[in-house]
C-alpha positions, 0 to 999 in steps of 0.5 A, a space after each residue: 499500499 502506498 500513500 500518494 500526493 499528486 499534482 497534475 496541471 495544464 496551461 493552454 495558451 492562445 495567441 488571440 482570444 477565444 471565446 464560446 469554449 466548451 471543454 471536457 477534462 478527464 484529469 480527475 483520478 479514478 476511485 477504485 477499491 485499489 485506489 482511494 482519492 482521500 483529498 482532491 481539489 480541482 482548480 480551473 482558470 478562468 473560473 467556470 460557473 455551472 461546471 459538472 462532474 460526471 462519468 463517461 461511457 467507459 467509467 471515467 470520471 469527468 469534468 465539463 464546463 463552458 467559458 463563453 467569454 473571450 480569453 487567452 489562457 485556460 488552465 487546470 490543476 488538480 491535486 490531492 492525496 491518494 492511496 494505492 493498494 493492489 491487494 484490494 483490486 476486486 474481480 470483475 466480469 469478463 470485459 466487453 469484447 471491444 477490448 479484445 479486438 482492434 480499435 481505430 489506433 490498434 489495427 494490425 499491420 504487416 510490420 505488427 504481424 511480423 513482431 507478433 510472430 517473432 514473440 514466443 507463444 504462451 498458453 498463459 495470457 499474462 505471461 504472454 503479455 509480459 513477453 509482448 511487453 519485453 518485445 515492444 520495449 526492445 523493439 521501439 525507441 522512445 523519441 518525442 516529435 516523430 509521432 502525434 496523438 493521431 499516430 496509429 500503432 502500425 505507423 508507430 511500428 514502421 517508425 520504430 520510434 515514438 512516446 508512451 502513447 505509441 508503445 502502449 498502442 503497439 503492446 494493445 495491438 499485439 494483445 489483441 491479435 492474441 485476443 487477450 482483453 486489454 485496455 489503454 490507461 492515462 495517469 501519472 507514474 511516481 516522479 516529475 514530468 508530463 502524463 503518461 500512458 500504460 495498458 491493462 490486461 484482463 487475467 484471471 478475473 481482474 485488471 493488471 497494469 503493464 508498462 510497455 514503455 518502462 518494461 515493468 508492471 504498472 503498480 501502486 506507483 502508478 495513479 490512474 486518470 482514465 481508460 479506453 480502447 486506445 487514446 481516442 476514447 480517453 484524452 485527458 482534455 477535449 474541447 472546441 471554441 471560437 477563434 483564429 489563433 495558434 495554441 501552445 500548452 505546458 504540462 507539469 506533473 508530480 506524483 510522490 510517495 508520503 511515508 508518514 503515520 497518517 496513512 491508515 491501514 486497510 482494517 482502520 479504513 474499513 472500520 471507519 467506513 462501517 461506523 
């Protein structure tokens, strides 16, 4: 079990004022048995009146709002404290078939098929996924600027380079070629930097996190924001506005472990919840 302090902030800057700005954010961490949000604050600027928290069709927490007046910056910051405890992850029903078949950004290609065939087969889905994880890590080179959010797994495989989103899409493509249920996840790992992407596979009744970019499990040092079939289903920010401008963005994240006596045990939290 780990107690984590988190910060996620984004600042969008526009070269000239924009207005009639409708947005949807998925930067609110998910509340799950294995991920408890102890404290959370969301600050949006300019100030939004009438914003709404909700849940999308994939179960992701959302915040939507509208900024009708002209503005040259749009920023949001979510910060708080979470408890991650993988021992509390609960079994779940077999996921929908959409997680076992190709999605828009994970369709197979000849290059992906050759990569798939190069990996030793296993009858155990978790062992197979771990072999795919190693294969993607060894096949790809981490390099920014060569792909974008619309790059498919097939194109990234041709480049043999990309960022965490591309590593994850290729990993998902391989899993789905084997019909292993797998989904895309956005969030932040322990450390400072930008948002991150990894995958979860469904195995033995539970979802298991796998990070192909770092070639490791996505464990209690990862804070989950949202998930879907691929990036298209769960961008952290979506929106439309009126205006003619260029746009730039700055993102900062920080996730660190807190080691103090105020971190309650499972039994203490269960007792408190039952009072």
